[in-house]
C-alpha angles and dihedrals in degrees: 000000000000090000091052093050091049091049091049091049092049092048091051091049091052090047091051094051092049102042109026122075116231110211092195091064092070109028094093090052096054117101138180112222125205122196120191137171127201136187116227107240092214110107142158119246123196129208134170092285096052137265121350116193114219129171130192118199118244132025141255118250109233101173141001130177138161132213140175123252145166133226101235098176141012129190132176093289111023148023120220120219123201116208141137122303095217086065096047100046110048123157118184122207090230090063090075089071093061134060112258092243089061093062114087115192123191133186118196124190119203123190129204089258089062094254112150124195140163115258132204123209106234099172139005135172122197095196093062093026091230129143134184120207124192118210139158116301118278104202097196094059118102128217108264119228122212132213142190116271115285125237118281108271095028118136116258134186140205141179116209146151107232113188086008091289099163108121122162107284093015123102120160116224123195136186134186143135133288108244104186139262128269123234090270094057097257107143128206127219127182090224116121116241143170139163109334094028092092111113095031110145117227119220134198125227093275092056098254121135115250106165151340136253110235109150147004133219114262113268093005115081096166090086124057130194138198150120121331134213097283095054091046091049092051091048096049092045087057089049090052090055091051101039133046093246137102123216126202092243 
């Protein structure tokens, strides 16, 4: 009888680890990313006598946006954040009126433990809408494992910061169902999303990453869409060939 109870307990533990998502496994990997662009206020004015150099302190904010992201790998020197390319690579029409050296672009990565650090975009791909940001190492983050797409109807999970809701002590958790991918590789998730949700990584029941939230249908934000495992795998394999880093893909 004792043997049977022990066996049942062990079986249940294995079942739990395999089929039930553990939110705590990924909280330290979640990040909120802020992208901003400024115009240097220093300029050259000309009058009848020639050029007069003038400089005003400060800068004008041209653009600011936030997105969700996930640290997918850390080594001894850096952490690597996966997010959406449409957030990383933004060019405004007004920028054509200024010299390139006058445009200052910044990428800030904020973790759940309120650690802020500058990030550098090391790779992006518009076709798959994927972006990889390198930032200072975050020691608490775990290496994220990836998996093939689940079956249609399987439960899925995501952590994100829609509308930049990411206050200290607040972390929004979502769950839904995997609803398949179209012939072009665009995958559908019944997880609500809005501005700021882009870059949220989607997990299966065993806690492995299977996709990313990148967009929503117009007038219906209860369904999100984005890249699936195969596009992410192709993107990270390209990153491996360019960077001295190995992902669990």
